[in-house]
C-alpha positions as CSV (number, residue, x, y, z in Angstrom):
1,X,4.2,-4.7,-17.9
2,X,4.9,-1.3,-16.5
3,X,2.1,0.5,-14.6
4,X,2.3,4.3,-14.2
5,X,-0.2,5.8,-11.8
6,X,-1.7,9.2,-12.7
7,X,-2.1,12.3,-10.5
8,X,-1.8,11.6,-6.8
9,X,-2.3,7.8,-6.9
10,X,0.1,5.1,-5.7
11,X,0.2,1.4,-6.4
12,X,0.8,-0.9,-3.4
13,X,1.7,-4.6,-3.3
14,X,0.3,-6.1,-0.1
15,X,2.9,-7.7,2.2
16,X,2.4,-11.3,3.3
17,X,1.0,-11.7,6.7
18,X,3.0,-13.6,9.3
19,X,1.6,-17.0,10.3
20,X,3.2,-16.9,13.7
21,X,2.6,-14.6,16.7
22,X,5.4,-12.7,18.4
23,X,5.3,-15.3,21.2
24,X,5.9,-18.1,18.7
25,X,2.4,-19.5,18.5
26,X,1.6,-20.9,15.0
27,X,-1.8,-19.8,13.5
28,X,-3.7,-22.6,11.8
29,X,-4.7,-22.1,8.1
30,X,-8.4,-22.3,9.1
31,X,-8.1,-19.3,11.5
32,X,-9.9,-16.2,10.3
33,X,-7.2,-13.9,9.0
34,X,-7.5,-10.2,8.3
35,X,-6.3,-8.9,4.9
36,X,-2.9,-7.3,4.9
37,X,-2.8,-3.7,6.1
38,X,0.9,-3.1,5.2
39,X,2.2,-2.9,1.7
40,X,5.3,-2.1,-0.4
41,X,5.0,1.0,-2.7
42,X,5.5,-0.3,-6.3
43,X,4.7,2.9,-8.3
44,X,4.0,6.6,-7.5
45,X,2.2,9.2,-9.6
46,X,3.7,12.7,-10.1
47,X,1.5,14.4,-7.5
48,X,-1.6,16.6,-7.3
49,X,-1.9,19.7,-9.4
50,X,-3.5,22.7,-7.7
51,X,-5.9,25.1,-9.4
52,X,-3.1,27.6,-10.1
53,X,-0.9,24.9,-11.7
54,X,1.5,24.1,-9.0
55,X,2.5,20.5,-8.5
56,X,2.3,19.1,-4.9
57,X,4.6,16.0,-4.8
58,X,3.6,12.8,-3.0
59,X,5.4,12.1,0.3
60,X,6.1,8.4,-0.4
61,X,8.7,6.9,-2.6
62,X,8.9,3.6,-4.5
63,X,10.1,0.8,-2.2
64,X,8.7,2.3,1.0
65,X,6.4,0.4,3.3
66,X,3.0,2.0,4.0
67,X,-0.2,1.2,5.9
68,X,-3.4,1.2,4.0
69,X,-7.1,0.9,4.8
70,X,-8.4,-2.6,4.8
71,X,-11.6,-1.6,3.1
72,X,-10.2,0.9,0.7
73,X,-12.5,2.4,-1.9
74,X,-10.4,1.0,-4.8
75,X,-8.3,-2.1,-5.0
């Protein structure tokens, strides 16, 4: 199935969080984990249209990695 975002929306696939710290300590499965805050851009809308009809393109491209809010308004 192909999903095409409208307007200035983007579709993000969350990246899997690492289960090991940088120092090599393994985190147990029972540890409270935060939801991923990085994701890969899967699809991008055409951009936002201004009141006078000009199209403002989005600054991200498909395949890029972005940060997103953990408690975003829409999922």
